[in-house]
Every structure is written in C-alpha cells, then in structure tokens.
N, CA, C and O atoms as a printed pandas DataFrame, in Angstrom:
     atom_number atom_name residue_name chain_id  residue_number  x_coord  y_coord  z_coord
0              1         N          UNK        A               1   -2.740   -8.144  -12.247
1              2        CA          UNK        A               1   -3.455   -9.140  -12.985
2              3         C          UNK        A               1   -3.674   -8.688  -14.426
3              4         O          UNK        A               1   -3.693   -9.526  -15.327
4              5         N          UNK        A               2   -3.833   -7.434  -14.662
5              6        CA          UNK        A               2   -4.023   -6.934  -16.015
6              7         C          UNK        A               2   -5.292   -7.462  -16.644
7              8         O          UNK        A               2   -6.331   -7.528  -15.988
8              9         N          UNK        A               3   -5.220   -7.842  -17.924
9             10        CA          UNK        A               3   -6.384   -8.321  -18.650
10            11         C          UNK        A               3   -6.386   -9.838  -18.839
11            12         O          UNK        A               3   -7.221  -10.359  -19.578
12            13         N          UNK        A               4   -5.484  -10.544  -18.200
13            14        CA          UNK        A               4   -5.418  -11.998  -18.338
14            15         C          UNK        A               4   -6.657  -12.636  -17.715
15            16         O          UNK        A               4   -7.189  -12.143  -16.721
16            17         N          UNK        A               5   -7.111  -13.741  -18.315
17            18        CA          UNK        A               5   -8.291  -14.427  -17.771
18            19         C          UNK        A               5   -7.937  -15.206  -16.508
19            20         O          UNK        A               5   -8.806  -15.484  -15.682
20            21         N          UNK        A               6   -6.660  -15.558  -16.360
21            22        CA          UNK        A               6   -6.190  -16.220  -15.148
22            23         C          UNK        A               6   -5.023  -15.405  -14.593
23            24         O          UNK        A               6   -4.285  -14.778  -15.353
24            25         N          UNK        A               7   -4.857  -15.415  -13.284
25            26        CA          UNK        A               7   -3.780  -14.607  -12.676
26            27         C          UNK        A               7   -2.405  -14.993  -13.205
27            28         O          UNK        A               7   -2.124  -16.159  -13.484
28            29         N          UNK        A               8   -1.566  -13.983  -13.333
29            30        CA          UNK        A               8   -0.184  -14.185  -13.745
30            31         C          UNK        A               8    0.715  -13.521  -12.717
31            32         O          UNK        A               8    0.483  -12.375  -12.331
32            33         N          UNK        A               9    1.727  -14.228  -12.279
33            34        CA          UNK        A               9    2.675  -13.686  -11.325
34            35         C          UNK        A               9    3.499  -12.598  -11.995
35            36         O          UNK        A               9    4.005  -12.789  -13.101
36            37         N          UNK        A              10    3.634  -11.465  -11.330
37            38        CA          UNK        A              10    4.481  -10.402  -11.860
38            39         C          UNK        A              10    5.151   -9.683  -10.700
39            40         O          UNK        A              10    4.651   -9.692   -9.575
40            41         N          UNK        A              11    6.262   -9.075  -10.983
41            42        CA          UNK        A              11    7.029   -8.368   -9.967
42            43         C          UNK        A              11    6.455   -6.972   -9.774
43            44         O          UNK        A              11    6.122   -6.292  -10.745
44            45         N          UNK        A              12    6.341   -6.544   -8.516
45            46        CA          UNK        A              12    5.899   -5.176   -8.241
46            47         C          UNK        A              12    7.032   -4.229   -8.590
47            48         O          UNK        A              12    8.177   -4.443   -8.192
48            49         N          UNK        A              13    6.711   -3.192   -9.327
49            50        CA          UNK        A              13    7.690   -2.170   -9.700
50            51         C          UNK        A              13    7.094   -0.815   -9.367
51            52         O          UNK        A              13    6.266   -0.274  -10.101
52            53         N          UNK        A              14    7.536   -0.287   -8.247
53            54        CA          UNK        A              14    7.008    0.988   -7.789
54            55         C          UNK        A              14    7.689    2.135   -8.525
55            56         O          UNK        A              14    8.874    2.048   -8.848
56            57         N          UNK        A              15    6.944    3.216   -8.795
57            58        CA          UNK        A              15    7.567    4.382   -9.440
58            59         C          UNK        A              15    8.584    5.034   -8.501
59            60         O          UNK        A              15    8.484    4.899   -7.282
60            61         N          UNK        A              16    9.560    5.738   -9.074
61            62        CA          UNK        A              16   10.565    6.407   -8.252
62            63         C          UNK        A              16    9.955    7.530   -7.414
63            64         O          UNK        A              16   10.372    7.758   -6.279
64            65         N          UNK        A              17    8.982    8.220   -7.967
65            66        CA          UNK        A              17    8.309    9.297   -7.240
66            67         C          UNK        A              17    6.800    9.125   -7.422
67            68         O          UNK        A              17    6.331    8.462   -8.346
68            69         N          UNK        A              18    6.079    9.735   -6.522
69            70        CA          UNK        A              18    4.621    9.689   -6.590
70            71         C          UNK        A              18    4.107   11.092   -6.315
71            72         O          UNK        A              18    4.336   11.639   -5.237
72            73         N          UNK        A              19    3.419   11.672   -7.276
73            74        CA          UNK        A              19    2.869   13.014   -7.109
74            75         C          UNK        A              19    1.450   12.919   -6.567
75            76         O          UNK        A              19    0.554   12.394   -7.228
76            77         N          UNK        A              20    1.259   13.428   -5.367
77            78        CA          UNK        A              20   -0.057   13.454   -4.742
78            79         C          UNK        A              20   -0.309   14.858   -4.219
79            80         O          UNK        A              20    0.638   15.558   -3.860
80            81         N          UNK        A              21   -1.576   15.287   -4.168
81            82        CA          UNK        A              21   -1.862   16.617   -3.624
82            83         C          UNK        A              21   -1.495   16.688   -2.149
83            84         O          UNK        A              21   -1.618   15.703   -1.421
84            85         N          UNK        A              22   -1.046   17.858   -1.715
85            86        CA          UNK        A              22   -0.641   18.055   -0.324
86            87         C          UNK        A              22   -1.879   18.418    0.497
87            88         O          UNK        A              22   -2.021   19.541    0.980
88            89         N          UNK        A              23   -2.767   17.434    0.638
89            90        CA          UNK        A              23   -4.021   17.629    1.361
90            91         C          UNK        A              23   -4.108   16.641    2.522
91            92         O          UNK        A              23   -3.495   15.575    2.496
92            93         N          UNK        A              24   -4.873   17.012    3.527
93            94        CA          UNK        A              24   -5.103   16.091    4.630
94            95         C          UNK        A              24   -4.013   16.152    5.677
95            96         O          UNK        A              24   -3.357   17.177    5.862
96            97         N          UNK        A              25   -3.836   15.041    6.353
97            98        CA          UNK        A              25   -2.909   14.921    7.475
98            99         C          UNK        A              25   -1.523   14.527    6.981
99           100         O          UNK        A              25   -1.385   13.788    6.006
100          101         N          UNK        A              26   -0.498   15.028    7.667
101          102        CA          UNK        A              26    0.879   14.621    7.376
102          103         C          UNK        A              26    1.159   13.330    8.143
103          104         O          UNK        A              26    0.990   13.278    9.362
104          105         N          UNK        A              27    1.585   12.295    7.430
105          106        CA          UNK        A              27    1.878   11.001    8.029
106          107         C          UNK        A              27    3.364   10.707    7.892
107          108         O          UNK        A              27    4.009   11.162    6.948
108          109         N          UNK        A              28    3.895    9.956    8.820
109          110        CA          UNK        A              28    5.309    9.582    8.779
110          111         C          UNK        A              28    5.478    8.171    8.229
111          112         O          UNK        A              28    4.518    7.406    8.133
112          113         N          UNK        A              29    6.704    7.848    7.872
113          114        CA          UNK        A              29    7.130    6.515    7.440
114          115         C          UNK        A              29    6.529    6.023    6.118
115          116         O          UNK        A              29    6.637    4.837    5.805
116          117         N          UNK        A              30    5.905    6.900    5.344
117          118        CA          UNK        A              30    5.387    6.481    4.046
118          119         C          UNK        A              30    6.564    6.342    3.082
119          120         O          UNK        A              30    7.497    7.142    3.139
120          121         N          UNK        A              31    6.539    5.349    2.205
121          122        CA          UNK        A              31    7.694    5.154    1.311
122          123         C          UNK        A              31    7.879    6.324    0.347
123          124         O          UNK        A              31    8.960    6.483   -0.219
124          125         N          UNK        A              32    6.846    7.145    0.150
125          126        CA          UNK        A              32    6.960    8.327   -0.707
126          127         C          UNK        A              32    6.916    9.618    0.096
127          128         O          UNK        A              32    6.409   10.633   -0.380
128          129         N          UNK        A              33    7.445    9.581    1.310
129          130        CA          UNK        A              33    7.431   10.793    2.133
130          131         C          UNK        A              33    8.336   11.865    1.528
131          132         O          UNK        A              33    9.272   11.567    0.785
132          133         N          UNK        A              34    8.036   13.113    1.865
133          134        CA          UNK        A              34    8.822   14.245    1.359
134          135         C          UNK        A              34   10.159   14.313    2.088
135          136         O          UNK        A              34   10.443   13.508    2.974
136          137         N          UNK        A              35   10.969   15.286    1.699
137          138        CA          UNK        A              35   12.260   15.483    2.360
138          139         C          UNK        A              35   12.099   15.813    3.842
139          140         O          UNK        A              35   13.014   15.586    4.633
140          141         N          UNK        A              36   10.942   16.345    4.216
141          142        CA          UNK        A              36   10.691   16.669    5.627
142          143         C          UNK        A              36   10.162   15.467    6.413
143          144         O          UNK        A              36    9.906   15.569    7.613
144          145         N          UNK        A              37   10.001   14.331    5.732
145          146        CA          UNK        A              37    9.553   13.119    6.412
146          147         C          UNK        A              37    8.049   12.957    6.460
147          148         O          UNK        A              37    7.544   12.114    7.202
148          149         N          UNK        A              38    7.314   13.755    5.675
149          150        CA          UNK        A              38    5.857   13.697    5.709
150          151         C          UNK        A              38    5.278   13.228    4.377
151          152         O          UNK        A              38    5.851   13.445    3.309
152          153         N          UNK        A              39    4.140   12.586    4.482
153          154        CA          UNK        A              39    3.332   12.211    3.326
154          155         C          UNK        A              39    1.918   12.662    3.658
155          156         O          UNK        A              39    1.369   12.268    4.687
156          157         N          UNK        A              40    1.335   13.465    2.817
157          158        CA          UNK        A              40    0.000   13.984    3.088
158          159         C          UNK        A              40   -1.052   13.088    2.448
159          160         O          UNK        A              40   -0.949   12.707    1.282
160          161         N          UNK        A              41   -2.061   12.767    3.240
161          162        CA          UNK        A              41   -3.140   11.924    2.728
162          163         C          UNK        A              41   -4.426   12.234    3.466
163          164         O          UNK        A              41   -4.426   12.472    4.673
164          165         N          UNK        A              42   -5.507   12.229    2.732
165          166        CA          UNK        A              42   -6.833   12.341    3.325
166          167         C          UNK        A              42   -7.348   10.915    3.540
167          168         O          UNK        A              42   -7.698   10.219    2.587
168          169         N          UNK        A              43   -7.386   10.500    4.790
169          170        CA          UNK        A              43   -7.828    9.161    5.139
170          171         C          UNK        A              43   -9.149    9.249    5.885
171          172         O          UNK        A              43   -9.364   10.159    6.685
172          173         N          UNK        A              44  -10.038    8.287    5.614
173          174        CA          UNK        A              44  -11.291    8.285    6.369
174          175         C          UNK        A              44  -11.018    7.782    7.791
175          176         O          UNK        A              44   -9.885    7.428    8.118
176          177         N          UNK        A              45  -12.045    7.752    8.629
177          178        CA          UNK        A              45  -11.856    7.442   10.046
178          179         C          UNK        A              45  -11.217    6.076   10.285
179          180         O          UNK        A              45  -10.278    5.959   11.073
180          181         N          UNK        A              46  -11.721    5.043    9.606
181          182        CA          UNK        A              46  -11.157    3.713    9.861
182          183         C          UNK        A              46   -9.757    3.594    9.292
183          184         O          UNK        A              46   -8.920    2.897    9.867
184          185         N          UNK        A              47   -9.475    4.263    8.164
185          186        CA          UNK        A              47   -8.122    4.231    7.603
186          187         C          UNK        A              47   -7.138    4.903    8.557
187          188         O          UNK        A              47   -6.029    4.409    8.758
188          189         N          UNK        A              48   -7.547    6.037    9.148
189          190        CA          UNK        A              48   -6.694    6.707   10.130
190          191         C          UNK        A              48   -6.399    5.792   11.309
191          192         O          UNK        A              48   -5.263    5.721   11.779
192          193         N          UNK        A              49   -7.419    5.094   11.782
193          194        CA          UNK        A              49   -7.243    4.183   12.914
194          195         C          UNK        A              49   -6.249    3.072   12.576
195          196         O          UNK        A              49   -5.385    2.737   13.387
196          197         N          UNK        A              50   -6.375    2.508   11.384
197          198        CA          UNK        A              50   -5.465    1.441   10.951
198          199         C          UNK        A              50   -4.033    1.962   10.869
199          200         O          UNK        A              50   -3.115    1.338   11.401
200          201         N          UNK        A              51   -3.835    3.099   10.208
201          202        CA          UNK        A              51   -2.484    3.631   10.035
202          203         C          UNK        A              51   -1.878    4.012   11.383
203          204         O          UNK        A              51   -0.717    3.695   11.641
204          205         N          UNK        A              52   -2.629    4.676   12.235
205          206        CA          UNK        A              52   -2.102    5.035   13.571
206          207         C          UNK        A              52   -1.700    3.788   14.352
207          208         O          UNK        A              52   -0.637    3.748   14.971
208          209         N          UNK        A              53   -2.555    2.778   14.317
209          210        CA          UNK        A              53   -2.273    1.539   15.042
210          211         C          UNK        A              53   -1.007    0.872   14.510
211          212         O          UNK        A              53   -0.148    0.458   15.289
212          213         N          UNK        A              54   -0.889    0.768   13.199
213          214        CA          UNK        A              54    0.286    0.127   12.611
214          215         C          UNK        A              54    1.558    0.937   12.868
215          216         O          UNK        A              54    2.606    0.364   13.166
216          217         N          UNK        A              55    1.473    2.267   12.755
217          218        CA          UNK        A              55    2.662    3.099   12.971
218          219         C          UNK        A              55    3.119    3.106   14.423
219          220         O          UNK        A              55    4.266    3.448   14.710
220          221         N          UNK        A              56    2.235    2.731   15.336
221          222        CA          UNK        A              56    2.628    2.653   16.747
222          223         C          UNK        A              56    3.455    1.395   17.021
223          224         O          UNK        A              56    4.050    1.273   18.091
224          225         N          UNK        A              57    3.499    0.467   16.077
225          226        CA          UNK        A              57    4.290   -0.754   16.203
226          227         C          UNK        A              57    5.714   -0.440   15.752
227          228         O          UNK        A              57    5.917   -0.084   14.591
228          229         N          UNK        A              58    6.707   -0.561   16.635
229          230        CA          UNK        A              58    8.085   -0.214   16.260
230          231         C          UNK        A              58    8.670   -1.081   15.152
231          232         O          UNK        A              58    9.686   -0.711   14.565
232          233         N          UNK        A              59    8.061   -2.220   14.849
233          234        CA          UNK        A              59    8.596   -3.064   13.773
234          235         C          UNK        A              59    8.224   -2.525   12.391
235          236         O          UNK        A              59    8.789   -2.965   11.390
236          237         N          UNK        A              60    7.279   -1.575   12.321
237          238        CA          UNK        A              60    6.885   -1.008   11.025
238          239         C          UNK        A              60    7.939    0.010   10.593
239          240         O          UNK        A              60    8.180    1.004   11.277
240          241         N          UNK        A              61    8.561   -0.261    9.441
241          242        CA          UNK        A              61    9.589    0.636    8.894
242          243         C          UNK        A              61    8.997    1.625    7.911
243          244         O          UNK        A              61    9.329    2.810    7.933
244          245         N          UNK        A              62    8.121    1.136    7.049
245          246        CA          UNK        A              62    7.508    1.962    6.015
246          247         C          UNK        A              62    6.104    1.464    5.743
247          248         O          UNK        A              62    5.722    0.365    6.144
248          249         N          UNK        A              63    5.346    2.301    5.053
249          250        CA          UNK        A              63    4.020    1.884    4.609
250          251         C          UNK        A              63    3.717    2.539    3.275
251          252         O          UNK        A              63    4.380    3.489    2.860
252          253         N          UNK        A              64    2.709    2.015    2.624
253          254        CA          UNK        A              64    2.283    2.528    1.321
254          255         C          UNK        A              64    0.773    2.481    1.264
255          256         O          UNK        A              64    0.157    1.472    1.607
256          257         N          UNK        A              65    0.191    3.560    0.835
257          258        CA          UNK        A              65   -1.241    3.540    0.541
258          259         C          UNK        A              65   -1.370    3.050   -0.887
259          260         O          UNK        A              65   -0.954    3.721   -1.832
260          261         N          UNK        A              66   -1.940    1.897   -1.025
261          262        CA          UNK        A              66   -2.078    1.284   -2.340
262          263         C          UNK        A              66   -3.180    2.004   -3.111
263          264         O          UNK        A              66   -4.253    2.269   -2.569
264          265         N          UNK        A              67   -2.916    2.312   -4.357
265          266        CA          UNK        A              67   -3.904    2.980   -5.199
266          267         C          UNK        A              67   -4.382    1.966   -6.233
267          268         O          UNK        A              67   -3.625    1.607   -7.135
268          269         N          UNK        A              68   -5.625    1.497   -6.119
269          270        CA          UNK        A              68   -6.123    0.441   -7.004
270          271         C          UNK        A              68   -5.947    0.758   -8.490
271          272         O          UNK        A              68   -6.073    1.900   -8.933
272          273         N          UNK        A              69   -5.657   -0.279   -9.215
273          274        CA          UNK        A              69   -5.581   -0.278  -10.671
274          275         C          UNK        A              69   -4.426    0.540  -11.260
275          276         O          UNK        A              69   -4.368    0.763  -12.469
276          277         N          UNK        A              70   -3.520    0.978  -10.405
277          278        CA          UNK        A              70   -2.294    1.587  -10.930
278          279         C          UNK        A              70   -1.402    0.447  -11.418
279          280         O          UNK        A              70   -1.501   -0.664  -10.898
280          281         N          UNK        A              71   -0.539    0.689  -12.396
281          282        CA          UNK        A              71    0.319   -0.395  -12.890
282          283         C          UNK        A              71    1.167   -1.032  -11.789
283          284         O          UNK        A              71    1.539   -2.201  -11.897
284          285         N          UNK        A              72    1.475   -0.285  -10.739
285          286        CA          UNK        A              72    2.314   -0.780   -9.657
286          287         C          UNK        A              72    1.515   -1.295   -8.457
287          288         O          UNK        A              72    2.110   -1.725   -7.469
288          289         N          UNK        A              73    0.205   -1.263   -8.520
289          290        CA          UNK        A              73   -0.630   -1.670   -7.382
290          291         C          UNK        A              73   -0.516   -3.169   -7.121
291          292         O          UNK        A              73   -0.400   -3.975   -8.045
292          293         N          UNK        A              74   -0.554   -3.517   -5.840
293          294        CA          UNK        A              74   -0.581   -4.924   -5.463
294          295         C          UNK        A              74   -1.991   -5.448   -5.708
295          296         O          UNK        A              74   -2.955   -4.961   -5.118
296          297         N          UNK        A              75   -2.103   -6.438   -6.578
297          298        CA          UNK        A              75   -3.388   -7.034   -6.918
298          299         C          UNK        A              75   -3.366   -8.487   -6.465
299          300         O          UNK        A              75   -2.480   -9.252   -6.846
300          301         N          UNK        A              76   -4.342   -8.862   -5.654
301          302        CA          UNK        A              76   -4.419  -10.224   -5.147
302          303         C          UNK        A              76   -5.618  -10.913   -5.798
303          304         O          UNK        A              76   -6.764  -10.548   -5.534
304          305         N          UNK        A              77   -5.357  -11.903   -6.644
305          306        CA          UNK        A              77   -6.466  -12.589   -7.309
306          307         C          UNK        A              77   -7.137  -13.602   -6.380
307          308         O          UNK        A              77   -6.492  -14.192   -5.514
308          309         N          UNK        A              78   -8.427  -13.788   -6.575
309          310        CA          UNK        A              78   -9.167  -14.821   -5.854
310          311         C          UNK        A              78  -10.318  -15.281   -6.735
311          312         O          UNK        A              78  -10.773  -14.557   -7.621
312          313         N          UNK        A              79  -10.776  -16.493   -6.475
313          314        CA          UNK        A              79  -11.906  -17.028   -7.224
314          315         C          UNK        A              79  -13.201  -16.565   -6.582
315          316         O          UNK        A              79  -13.443  -16.817   -5.401
316          317         N          UNK        A              80  -14.026  -15.894   -7.355
317          318        CA          UNK        A              80  -15.317  -15.436   -6.868
318          319         C          UNK        A              80  -16.327  -16.574   -6.860
319          320         O          UNK        A              80  -16.027  -17.680   -7.309
320          321         N          UNK        A              81  -17.518  -16.305   -6.354
321          322        CA          UNK        A              81  -18.584  -17.305   -6.286
322          323         C          UNK        A              81  -18.943  -17.854   -7.665
323          324         O          UNK        A              81  -19.384  -18.996   -7.791
324          325         N          UNK        A              82  -18.752  -17.039   -8.688
325          326        CA          UNK        A              82  -19.108  -17.452  -10.054
326          327         C          UNK        A              82  -18.043  -18.358  -10.680
327          328         O          UNK        A              82  -18.226  -18.864  -11.787
328          329         N          UNK        A              83  -16.931  -18.558   -9.967
329          330        CA          UNK        A              83  -15.835  -19.349  -10.529
330          331         C          UNK        A              83  -14.888  -18.528  -11.380
331          332         O          UNK        A              83  -13.921  -19.060  -11.925
332          333         N          UNK        A              84  -15.156  -17.231  -11.500
333          334        CA          UNK        A              84  -14.302  -16.318  -12.248
334          335         C          UNK        A              84  -13.320  -15.649  -11.291
335          336         O          UNK        A              84  -13.641  -15.414  -10.126
336          337         N          UNK        A              85  -12.128  -15.345  -11.788
337          338        CA          UNK        A              85  -11.160  -14.643  -10.959
338          339         C          UNK        A              85  -11.570  -13.188  -10.776
339          340         O          UNK        A              85  -12.006  -12.522  -11.715
340          341         N          UNK        A              86  -11.420  -12.718   -9.557
341          342        CA          UNK        A              86  -11.638  -11.315   -9.218
342          343         C          UNK        A              86  -10.351  -10.796   -8.601
343          344         O          UNK        A              86   -9.431  -11.565   -8.323
344          345         N          UNK        A              87  -10.290   -9.495   -8.391
345          346        CA          UNK        A              87   -9.072   -8.885   -7.870
346          347         C          UNK        A              87   -9.355   -8.095   -6.604
347          348         O          UNK        A              87  -10.303   -7.312   -6.541
348          349         N          UNK        A              88   -8.523   -8.313   -5.603
349          350        CA          UNK        A              88   -8.567   -7.555   -4.362
350          351         C          UNK        A              88   -7.357   -6.626   -4.345
351          352         O          UNK        A              88   -6.225   -7.070   -4.535
352          353         N          UNK        A              89   -7.597   -5.351   -4.118
353          354        CA          UNK        A              89   -6.520   -4.378   -3.969
354          355         C          UNK        A              89   -6.486   -3.959   -2.509
355          356         O          UNK        A              89   -7.390   -3.253   -2.063
356          357         N          UNK        A              90   -5.464   -4.371   -1.737
357          358        CA          UNK        A              90   -5.410   -3.961   -0.332
358          359         C          UNK        A              90   -5.243   -2.446   -0.233
359          360         O          UNK        A              90   -4.599   -1.826   -1.080
360          361         N          UNK        A              91   -5.824   -1.865    0.799
361          362        CA          UNK        A              91   -5.731   -0.414    0.990
362          363         C          UNK        A              91   -4.331    0.024    1.385
363          364         O          UNK        A              91   -3.872    1.091    0.977
364          365         N          UNK        A              92   -3.656   -0.790    2.172
365          366        CA          UNK        A              92   -2.337   -0.427    2.686
366          367         C          UNK        A              92   -1.390   -1.617    2.618
367          368         O          UNK        A              92   -1.804   -2.775    2.668
368          369         N          UNK        A              93   -0.111   -1.296    2.503
369          370        CA          UNK        A              93    0.953   -2.287    2.624
370          371         C          UNK        A              93    1.895   -1.746    3.693
371          372         O          UNK        A              93    2.353   -0.607    3.601
372          373         N          UNK        A              94    2.185   -2.556    4.703
373          374        CA          UNK        A              94    3.099   -2.169    5.774
374          375         C          UNK        A              94    4.330   -3.055    5.699
375          376         O          UNK        A              94    4.222   -4.279    5.633
376          377         N          UNK        A              95    5.508   -2.428    5.710
377          378        CA          UNK        A              95    6.774   -3.140    5.646
378          379         C          UNK        A              95    7.365   -3.155    7.048
379          380         O          UNK        A              95    7.538   -2.107    7.671
380          381         N          UNK        A              96    7.670   -4.348    7.539
381          382        CA          UNK        A              96    8.136   -4.518    8.911
382          383         C          UNK        A              96    9.561   -5.085    8.954
383          384         O          UNK        A              96    9.997   -5.800    8.052
384          385         N          UNK        A              97   10.258   -4.743   10.023
385          386        CA          UNK        A              97   11.531   -5.374   10.331
386          387         C          UNK        A              97   11.205   -6.682   11.035
387          388         O          UNK        A              97   10.287   -6.742   11.853
388          389         N          UNK        A              98   11.946   -7.712   10.720
389          390        CA          UNK        A              98   11.745   -9.002   11.382
390          391         C          UNK        A              98   13.053   -9.544   11.907
391          392         O          UNK        A              98   14.111   -9.298   11.328
392          393         N          UNK        A              99   12.988  -10.274   12.993
393          394        CA          UNK        A              99   14.159  -10.956   13.549
394          395         C          UNK        A              99   15.389  -10.106   13.640
395          396         O          UNK        A              99   15.529   -9.303   14.563
396          397         N          UNK        A             100   16.309  -10.275   12.672
397          398        CA          UNK        A             100   17.602   -9.601   12.701
398          399         C          UNK        A             100   17.547   -8.160   12.196
399          400         O          UNK        A             100   18.586   -7.516   12.049
400          401         N          UNK        A             101   16.356   -7.656   11.933
401          402        CA          UNK        A             101   16.210   -6.274   11.465
402          403         C          UNK        A             101   16.041   -6.167    9.966
403          404         O          UNK        A             101   15.848   -5.067    9.447
404          405         N          UNK        A             102   16.108   -7.293    9.248
405          406        CA          UNK        A             102   15.890   -7.244    7.802
406          407         C          UNK        A             102   14.410   -7.019    7.521
407          408         O          UNK        A             102   13.568   -7.213    8.398
408          409         N          UNK        A             103   14.098   -6.609    6.297
409          410        CA          UNK        A             103   12.713   -6.357    5.915
410          411         C          UNK        A             103   12.246   -7.379    4.924
411          412         O          UNK        A             103   11.098   -7.331    4.482
C-alpha cells in the first residue's frame, strides 16, 4: 500500500535471498530454506501450531513468514471503522498445489 491514501494494486516482488538469524526451530518447505532444506525461525506457540498444521497438509508446497512493512510484504487493505484505509499484514502465506498439481 505504501503511502497512498487509497490502496493501489501492485505486484509482489520477493527478494532473491533473505538473511535471517539462524535461531529457533528448523522448519521445512519455506521458500527461503537453506541448501539443507531448513529455515530457522523463532515462532510463538500459536504460530508453531499453525505452521505444523499447514505443513501436515500434503497440498502445501511452500510457505513464507511474512514480515510486515517490508517492500515485498503482502499488504491487504481494508476500510476501518473511521472510514480510513488500514493495512493487514498476514503472518504467513502458504502456497498449495491444486487440482493438476499447479500452484
């Protein structure tokens, strides 16, 4: 959304690499996983539950922990009670295979 007073459609452009500290639990299927197939993240209890549940679904191919306010973050605009646009940044994005295996 940037600084526009009204939402503007824009294409998500993820960075080629993402540097994060190697702390917490090693998770699989993250789009920025290391060469060993792991992505390290410190997740709170409910975040761990969500990720474990989603990763147990065989249709999940990849996932991303969204980092709010990064230039590449998914921002979902909505109208707040005041009539002004606000922004929701989802915590996670899960990419699934559908039907014929496409994503």
